C-alpha positions as CSV (number, residue, x, y, z in Angstrom):
1,M,46.7,-24.2,-14.5
2,Q,48.0,-21.6,-16.8
3,Y,51.7,-21.9,-16.2
4,G,52.7,-19.3,-18.8
5,T,50.5,-16.7,-17.3
6,A,51.8,-17.5,-13.8
7,L,55.4,-17.0,-15.0
8,R,54.5,-13.7,-16.8
9,N,52.9,-12.4,-13.6
10,E,56.0,-13.4,-11.6
11,I,58.3,-11.6,-14.1
12,A,56.1,-8.5,-14.1
13,S,56.2,-8.2,-10.3
14,A,58.8,-6.0,-8.5
15,G,62.4,-7.2,-8.5
16,T,64.3,-9.7,-10.7
17,T,62.8,-13.2,-10.9
18,P,65.5,-15.9,-10.4
19,L,65.1,-19.3,-12.1
20,I,67.6,-21.9,-11.0
21,G,69.2,-24.3,-13.4
22,V,68.5,-28.0,-12.6
23,Y,69.9,-30.9,-14.6
24,D,68.1,-34.0,-13.1
25,M,65.4,-34.8,-10.7
26,Y,67.7,-35.0,-7.7
27,S,69.1,-31.5,-8.3
28,A,65.5,-30.2,-8.8
29,S,64.4,-31.8,-5.5
30,I,67.1,-29.9,-3.7
31,A,66.5,-26.6,-5.6
32,A,62.8,-26.8,-4.9
33,R,63.5,-26.3,-1.2
34,H,65.0,-22.9,-1.9
35,Y,63.5,-21.4,-5.0
36,N,60.1,-21.4,-6.8
37,G,61.4,-21.5,-10.3
38,F,63.5,-23.9,-12.4
39,F,65.4,-23.4,-15.6
40,V,66.3,-26.5,-17.7
41,S,69.5,-25.5,-19.5
42,G,70.8,-27.2,-22.6
43,F,74.3,-27.2,-21.0
44,G,73.2,-29.0,-17.9
45,F,70.9,-31.5,-19.7
46,A,73.5,-32.4,-22.3
47,A,76.1,-33.0,-19.6
48,S,73.9,-35.0,-17.3
49,Y,71.8,-37.0,-19.7
50,Y,74.4,-37.7,-22.4
51,G,77.7,-36.8,-20.8
52,L,78.4,-34.5,-23.8
53,P,79.1,-30.8,-24.3
54,D,76.4,-28.4,-25.2
55,I,76.9,-28.4,-29.0
56,G,73.6,-29.8,-30.3
57,F,73.4,-33.4,-29.2
58,I,70.1,-33.1,-27.4
59,A,67.1,-35.0,-28.9
60,W,63.8,-33.2,-28.3
61,P,61.9,-36.3,-27.0
62,D,64.4,-36.6,-24.2
63,M,63.9,-32.9,-23.2
64,V,60.1,-33.2,-23.3
65,A,60.2,-36.3,-21.1
66,F,62.4,-34.5,-18.6
67,A,60.0,-31.6,-18.5
68,E,57.1,-34.0,-17.9
69,R,58.9,-35.6,-15.0
70,L,59.6,-32.2,-13.4
71,R,56.1,-31.0,-13.7
72,T,54.7,-34.2,-12.2
73,A,56.9,-33.9,-9.1
74,F,56.8,-30.1,-8.8
75,P,53.3,-28.9,-9.8
76,A,53.7,-25.4,-8.4
77,H,57.1,-24.4,-9.7
78,H,57.8,-22.2,-12.7
79,L,59.5,-24.2,-15.4
80,L,61.5,-22.5,-18.2
81,V,63.0,-24.9,-20.8
82,D,65.8,-24.2,-23.2
83,I,65.0,-25.6,-26.6
84,D,68.2,-24.4,-28.3
85,D,67.5,-23.6,-31.9
86,G,64.2,-25.4,-31.9
87,Y,66.0,-28.6,-33.0
88,V,66.8,-27.0,-36.4
89,D,63.5,-27.3,-38.3
90,P,60.8,-24.7,-37.7
91,E,58.0,-27.4,-37.8
92,V,59.9,-29.5,-35.3
93,A,60.2,-26.4,-33.1
94,C,56.5,-25.8,-33.2
95,H,55.7,-29.4,-32.4
96,V,58.1,-29.4,-29.4
97,V,56.6,-26.1,-28.1
98,Q,53.1,-27.7,-28.2
99,R,54.3,-30.9,-26.5
100,L,56.1,-28.9,-23.8
101,E,53.0,-26.8,-23.2
102,R,50.8,-29.8,-22.8
103,S,53.4,-31.3,-20.5
104,G,53.1,-28.2,-18.2
105,A,56.2,-26.2,-19.1
106,S,55.9,-22.5,-18.2
107,G,58.0,-21.2,-21.1
108,V,60.7,-21.9,-23.6
109,I,63.9,-20.1,-24.9
110,L,64.4,-20.1,-28.7
111,E,67.8,-19.0,-30.0
112,D,68.9,-17.7,-33.3
113,Q,72.0,-19.9,-33.7
114,K,72.7,-22.1,-36.7
115,R,74.5,-25.4,-36.6
116,P,77.0,-26.3,-35.4
117,R,75.6,-24.5,-32.3
118,R,77.5,-23.6,-29.1
119,C,76.9,-22.8,-25.5
120,G,75.9,-19.1,-25.3
121,H,79.0,-18.3,-23.4
122,A,81.4,-20.1,-25.8
123,D,83.4,-18.7,-28.7
124,G,82.7,-19.5,-32.3
125,K,78.9,-19.0,-32.3
126,L,77.2,-18.6,-35.7
127,T,73.7,-17.0,-36.2
128,L,71.0,-17.5,-38.7
129,P,70.1,-14.5,-40.9
130,L,67.8,-12.4,-38.8
131,E,64.8,-12.7,-41.2
132,E,65.1,-16.5,-41.1
133,Y,65.1,-16.6,-37.3
134,L,62.2,-14.2,-37.1
135,E,60.1,-16.5,-39.4
136,K,60.9,-19.4,-37.1
137,L,60.0,-17.3,-34.0
138,E,56.7,-16.2,-35.5
139,L,55.7,-19.8,-36.2
140,V,56.6,-20.8,-32.6
141,L,54.6,-17.8,-31.3
142,A,51.6,-18.8,-33.4
143,S,51.7,-22.4,-32.2
144,R,51.6,-21.7,-28.4
145,R,48.5,-20.9,-26.4
146,D,49.6,-19.6,-23.0
147,L,53.3,-20.7,-23.0
148,L,55.8,-17.9,-22.4
149,V,58.4,-17.5,-25.2
150,V,61.9,-16.0,-24.7
151,A,63.5,-14.7,-27.9
152,R,67.3,-15.1,-27.7
153,T,70.1,-13.8,-29.8
154,D,73.6,-15.0,-29.8
155,A,75.0,-12.2,-31.9
156,T,78.5,-11.1,-30.9
157,E,79.2,-8.1,-33.1
158,D,78.3,-4.8,-31.4
159,D,76.0,-3.4,-34.1
160,E,74.4,-6.8,-34.7
161,I,73.7,-7.3,-31.0
162,L,71.7,-4.1,-30.8
163,R,70.0,-4.6,-34.2
164,R,68.8,-8.0,-33.3
165,A,67.7,-7.1,-29.7
166,E,65.6,-4.3,-31.1
167,A,64.1,-6.6,-33.7
168,L,63.2,-9.2,-31.1
169,A,61.6,-6.6,-28.9
170,R,59.2,-5.7,-31.7
171,T,57.9,-9.3,-31.9
172,E,55.2,-10.9,-29.8
173,A,57.8,-12.7,-27.8
174,D,57.3,-12.2,-24.0
175,V,61.0,-11.7,-23.1
176,V,64.3,-10.9,-24.8
177,L,67.6,-12.5,-24.0
178,V,71.0,-11.5,-25.4
179,D,73.3,-14.3,-24.3
180,G,76.9,-13.8,-23.3
181,V,76.5,-10.1,-22.3
182,R,80.0,-8.9,-21.6
183,S,79.5,-6.0,-19.2
184,V,77.1,-3.9,-17.2
185,E,77.4,-1.2,-19.8
186,W,76.1,-3.7,-22.4
187,V,73.1,-4.4,-20.1
188,H,72.3,-0.7,-20.2
189,R,72.6,-0.5,-24.0
190,I,70.4,-3.5,-24.5
191,R,67.8,-2.2,-22.0
192,E,67.6,1.0,-23.9
193,V,67.0,-0.5,-27.3
194,I,64.3,-3.0,-26.2
195,G,62.2,-0.4,-24.5
196,D,59.6,-1.9,-22.1
197,K,60.0,-5.5,-23.2
198,P,61.0,-7.7,-20.3
199,L,64.7,-8.5,-20.3
200,L,66.4,-11.8,-19.3
201,F,70.0,-12.1,-18.1
202,N,71.9,-15.5,-18.1
203,Q,74.5,-16.1,-15.5
204,I,76.8,-19.1,-15.8
205,G,79.8,-19.9,-13.7
206,G,83.0,-19.0,-15.6
207,G,81.0,-17.5,-18.4
208,K,81.4,-14.3,-20.3
209,S,78.9,-12.2,-18.3
210,P,79.6,-10.3,-15.0
211,R,78.5,-11.9,-11.7
212,L,75.7,-9.7,-10.5
213,S,73.3,-9.9,-7.5
214,L,69.6,-9.8,-7.9
215,T,69.6,-6.3,-6.4
216,E,72.1,-5.1,-9.0
217,L,70.1,-6.7,-11.8
218,T,66.9,-5.1,-10.7
219,A,68.6,-1.7,-10.7
220,L,69.7,-2.4,-14.3
221,G,66.1,-3.1,-15.4
222,V,66.6,-6.9,-15.7
223,D,63.3,-8.7,-15.2
224,V,64.4,-12.3,-14.9
225,A,67.7,-14.1,-14.3
226,I,68.5,-17.6,-15.2
227,Y,71.3,-19.4,-13.3
228,S,72.2,-22.2,-15.8
229,T,74.7,-24.4,-13.9
230,P,75.1,-23.7,-10.1
231,C,73.7,-27.2,-9.2
232,L,75.7,-29.0,-11.9
233,F,79.1,-27.3,-11.1
234,A,78.5,-27.7,-7.3
235,A,77.8,-31.4,-7.9
236,H,81.0,-31.7,-10.0
237,T,83.1,-30.2,-7.1
238,A,81.4,-32.2,-4.4
239,I,81.7,-35.6,-6.2
240,E,85.3,-34.9,-7.0
241,D,86.1,-34.1,-3.3
242,A,84.1,-37.1,-2.1
243,L,85.9,-39.6,-4.3
244,V,89.4,-38.1,-3.5
245,G,88.5,-38.4,0.2
246,L,87.3,-42.0,-0.3
247,K,90.5,-43.0,-2.1
248,A,92.6,-41.3,0.6
249,A,90.7,-43.2,3.3
250,D,91.4,-46.6,1.6
251,G,87.7,-46.9,0.7
252,R,86.2,-46.3,4.1
253,L,83.1,-44.1,3.8
254,P,83.0,-41.0,6.0
255,E,80.6,-41.1,9.0
256,V,77.3,-39.5,8.4
257,R,76.9,-37.0,11.3
258,G,76.4,-33.4,12.0
259,A,74.2,-30.7,10.5
260,G,73.8,-31.0,6.8
261,A,75.3,-34.5,6.6
262,V,73.5,-36.7,4.0
263,G,72.9,-40.4,4.3
264,V,70.3,-42.8,3.2
265,A,67.7,-41.4,5.6
266,A,68.1,-37.7,4.6
267,S,68.1,-38.6,0.9
268,T,65.0,-40.8,1.1
269,Q,63.2,-38.1,3.0
270,L,64.0,-35.6,0.3
271,L,62.8,-37.9,-2.5
272,E,59.6,-39.0,-0.7
273,R,58.2,-35.5,-1.2
274,N,58.2,-36.1,-4.9
275,I,55.5,-38.8,-4.6
276,S,53.3,-36.8,-2.3
277,R,52.6,-33.7,-4.4
278,H,49.2,-34.7,-5.7
279,H,48.0,-31.2,-5.7
280,P,49.8,-27.9,-6.4
281,L,51.6,-26.7,-3.2
282,P,52.4,-23.1,-2.3
283,P,55.9,-22.5,-3.7
284,P,58.7,-21.5,-1.4
285,S,58.4,-17.9,-0.3
286,V,61.7,-16.4,-1.6
287,P,62.0,-12.6,-1.9
288,H,63.7,-11.5,-5.1
289,T,65.4,-8.4,-3.7
290,A,64.8,-6.1,-0.9
291,P,63.9,-3.4,-1.4
292,A,63.1,-3.3,-5.1
293,P,63.4,-0.1,-7.0
294,A,61.0,1.1,-9.7
295,R,60.4,-1.4,-12.5
296,R,62.6,-1.4,-15.6
297,P,64.6,1.8,-15.4
298,V,65.7,2.7,-18.9
299,G,69.0,4.4,-19.8
300,V,70.3,4.5,-16.2
């Protein structure tokens, strides 16, 4: 199956394609019931796998292994993987891209940050010289076969944001991402300078970008939206609440009853699906937006 082509076709269809951030196999198992596309964010993976912030601790073999597990359990879902800066070295970046493609990833995001790197919605980000990043990007593009590649800039200065976005749009990258977009006006400006190149928008709870619906993003000409941390942050809140309640109840577990209550039976039923997907299944039918306006309006 050509997973890159499948994701390209999805992105080219009407509306804004949502990809939901998952951080482990359990969160993916729940997300798979609602959406047909996953995003593996560096923030979520660093938090769940290492218990560390998103500042460059991820080892690429760990990320590849996670992608392999996801693809085995979810053969029909789109799978976009964040590879940060390509793990510094361009040759390593190419190797990781090839490994991920053989593992069944649909696409990757490659950023232009230099070390020490930061979450795209954090302060203090530093970027490589544009020419150096473009050389790395071109090597990655040459090393892939069908894999979709998102070119990402973390520039923060106004002129540099537009200069880099325009330069990325001229490459053979499939999609452009400017991370940490500060306003709707900036989405308009970026959309103008990249022309017809597909545009990705990153939404993260408490981040720098405005909270926009899929309908609003489609009207702005955004082709794909990644939701980096809704599962991770929801789990954080739910676990905190559950343990506070357990302590208040002197260690007595709450009774499992009512709609939506989860106990051993419901959890096992969810997980059993992951050992029965021997062949690709039809993904969940989830409309992007309704109705969808014309594709990629520029300068609106």
